C-alpha positions in Angstrom: -28.3 7.9 21.7 -25.8 7.3 18.9 -24.1 3.9 18.6 -21.7 5.1 16.0 -18.3 3.5 16.0 -15.5 5.4 14.2 -14.3 3.9 11.0 -10.6 3.4 11.1 -8.1 4.3 8.5 -6.3 0.9 8.3 -6.3 0.0 12.1 -5.7 3.4 13.7 -8.3 6.2 14.4 -9.1 8.2 11.3 -7.5 11.7 11.3 -9.8 14.6 10.4 -8.7 18.1 9.5 -11.4 20.6 10.4 -11.4 24.1 8.8 -13.5 26.4 10.9 -13.0 29.9 12.1 -16.3 29.9 14.0 -14.9 29.3 17.4 -17.9 27.9 19.3 -19.1 25.8 16.4 -15.7 24.5 15.4 -14.6 23.7 19.0 -17.9 22.0 19.7 -17.6 19.9 16.5 -14.0 19.0 17.3 -15.1 17.8 20.8 -18.1 15.8 19.5 -16.0 14.0 16.9 -13.1 13.4 19.3 -15.6 11.8 21.7 -16.5 9.4 18.9 -12.8 8.3 18.6 -11.6 10.4 15.8 -8.4 12.4 15.9 -9.4 16.0 15.0 -7.2 18.9 14.2 -9.0 22.3 14.2 -7.5 25.0 12.0 -8.7 28.6 12.0 -6.7 29.9 9.0 -6.6 28.5 5.5 -2.9 28.9 5.2 -2.3 27.0 8.4 -4.7 24.3 7.1 -2.8 23.9 3.8 0.5 23.6 5.6 -0.9 20.8 7.8 -2.4 19.1 4.8 1.0 19.0 3.1 3.0 18.0 6.2 0.7 15.3 7.6 -2.2 14.5 5.2 -5.4 13.6 7.1 -7.9 10.8 6.2 -10.7 13.4 5.7 -11.3 17.1 5.6 -14.3 19.1 6.8 -14.8 22.6 5.5 -17.0 25.5 6.7 -18.8 27.2 3.8 -17.1 30.5 4.6 -13.6 30.5 6.1 -12.0 33.9 6.7 -11.1 35.5 3.4 -11.8 32.2 1.6 -14.9 30.3 0.9 -15.1 26.6 1.5 -15.4 26.1 -2.2 -12.1 28.0 -2.8 -10.4 25.9 -0.1 -11.7 22.8 -1.7 -10.4 23.8 -5.1 -7.0 24.5 -3.5 -6.9 21.1 -1.9 -7.6 19.4 -5.2 -5.0 21.5 -7.0 -2.4 20.6 -4.4 -2.6 17.0 -5.6 -5.0 15.4 -3.1 -7.4 14.0 -5.7 -9.0 11.2 -3.7 -9.0 12.7 -0.2 -12.6 12.9 1.1 -13.7 16.6 1.6 -17.0 17.3 3.3 -18.4 20.8 2.8 -20.7 22.2 5.4 -23.1 24.9 4.1 -26.0 26.9 5.3 -27.7 26.8 1.9 -29.0 23.6 0.4 -30.1 24.8 -3.0 -29.3 22.7 -6.1 -27.0 25.5 -7.4 -25.0 25.6 -4.2 -24.6 21.9 -4.0 -23.5 21.8 -7.6 -21.0 24.5 -7.0 -19.5 22.5 -4.1 -19.4 19.2 -6.0 -17.9 20.9 -9.1 -15.1 22.4 -6.8 -14.2 18.8 -5.7 -16.3 18.3 -2.6 -16.9 14.6 -1.9 -20.1 15.3 0.0 -22.2 18.3 1.0 -24.0 18.6 4.3 -26.5 21.4 5.0 -26.6 23.2 8.4 -28.2 22.7 10.8 -27.4 19.0 10.9 -27.3 16.4 13.7 -24.1 14.8 14.9 -25.4 11.4 13.7 -25.9 12.8 10.2 -22.3 14.1 10.1 -21.0 10.8 11.5 -22.8 8.8 8.8 -21.4 11.1 6.2 -17.9 10.7 7.6 -18.2 6.9 7.8 -19.4 6.6 4.2 -16.6 8.8 2.9 -13.9 7.0 4.8 -15.1 3.6 3.6 -14.9 4.8 0.0 -11.4 6.3 0.6 -10.1 3.2 2.3 -11.4 1.1 -0.7 -9.6 3.4 -3.1 -6.4 3.2 -1.1 -6.5 -0.6 -1.3 -6.8 -0.8 -5.1 -4.2 -2.9 -6.8 -2.4 0.1 -8.5 1.3 0.3 -8.2 2.4 2.4 -5.2 5.2 4.9 -6.0 7.5 7.1 -3.8 10.3 8.9 -5.5 12.2 6.1 -7.5 10.7 3.3 -5.2 7.7 1.3 -6.5 5.6 -1.5 -5.0 3.2 -3.6 -6.9 0.4 -5.1 -4.7 -0.6 -7.6 -7.3 2.8 -9.2 -7.8 4.5 -8.2 -4.6 7.4 -6.9 -6.7 9.4 -4.0 -5.2 11.9 -2.0 -7.3 14.1 1.1 -6.6 15.5 2.9 -9.6 14.4 -0.2 -11.7 16.5 -2.4 -9.3 14.6 -5.5 -8.0 14.5 -5.7 -4.2 13.8 -9.0 -2.4 11.8 -8.6 0.8 10.5 -11.0 3.4 6.8 -11.1 4.0 7.0 -8.9 7.0 9.4 -6.5 5.4 6.9 -6.2 2.5 3.9 -5.6 4.8 5.8 -2.8 6.6 7.0 -1.1 3.5 3.5 -1.3 2.0 2.0 0.3 5.1 4.5 3.2 4.9 3.9 3.6 1.2 0.1 3.8 1.7 0.7 6.8 4.0 3.5 8.8 2.4 4.6 12.0 4.0 2.7 11.0 7.2 4.4 10.4 10.5 3.3 6.9 11.7 3.7 6.1 15.4 5.2 2.8 16.6 1.8 1.9 18.0 0.1 2.4 14.6 2.8 0.4 12.8 2.7 -2.4 15.4 -1.1 -2.8 15.2 -1.2 -2.7 11.4 1.8 -4.9 10.5 2.1 -7.2 13.5 -1.4 -7.2 15.0 -2.9 -6.1 18.3 -1.9 -9.3 20.1 1.8 -9.2 19.2 3.9 -10.0 22.2 7.4 -10.3 20.7 10.5 -8.1 21.1 9.8 -4.5 22.0 12.3 -3.3 19.4 10.8 -5.3 16.5 9.9 -2.2 14.5 13.4 -0.7 14.8 14.9 -4.0 13.6 12.7 -4.2 10.5 13.1 -0.6 9.7 16.9 -1.2 9.7 16.4 -4.3 7.4 14.4 -2.2 5.0 17.0 0.6 4.9 19.8 -1.8 4.2 17.8 -3.2 1.2 16.4 0.0 -0.1 19.2 2.5 0.2 22.4 2.3 -1.8 25.3 4.7 -1.5 24.3 8.1 -2.9 20.6 7.4 -2.9 18.2 9.5 -0.8 17.1 7.8 2.4 13.4 7.5 2.0 12.4 6.1 5.5 13.2 8.8 8.1 13.0 8.6 11.9 10.9 11.2 13.7 12.5 11.1 17.1 10.2 10.2 19.9 7.2 9.7 17.5 7.8 7.1 14.8 8.7 7.0 11.1 7.8 8.8 7.9 8.3 7.9 4.2 9.4 11.1 2.4 9.8 11.4 -1.3 
């Protein structure tokens, strides 16, 4: 019996985008991973998958070796060309030859798993890739969104080369948003990451701090980077 615990992206369940047009297999895999605590979106068309990838980037992608008119290798190349250079991509394949593995890795796959495989094998693969991805996302490189930049080493924040002074909590909130650009973050996700699971303060604390950030970040004529998704949460759009 598996004792696997899902690795979290920050403090919320990792989101997985599963490309599979093999209905029984794809649905079974989605159910198995969901039972382990992952949030899994199943797509049966490559075009639909690329749209979701652009709109709400996941923490990890799993690809079938053959997917409609595309192969998993072709989808993988498309993902890398679209700018997702570090996103973990796991390619599932029925062939385990050196040549096939090399083809997948050359196309940009982060890992290659041969069918048939056990659920535990896939879970270990996912955990390993998410750990690596989380470490890469926590590097001390400057975070950039449009003309807004945040330097994790110095805690300096600038917009259009204009220094912006933030309190500690405002900085943590902005950093969390900038680590997940173009991703809708729920109030629950933000509260857990920035204020902690045991926070028992005002219920509107997130709205208050989002307002503080907007006042400091946005000048007249500048694009409003932090946008509200009514009934869901907030998103940082560039």
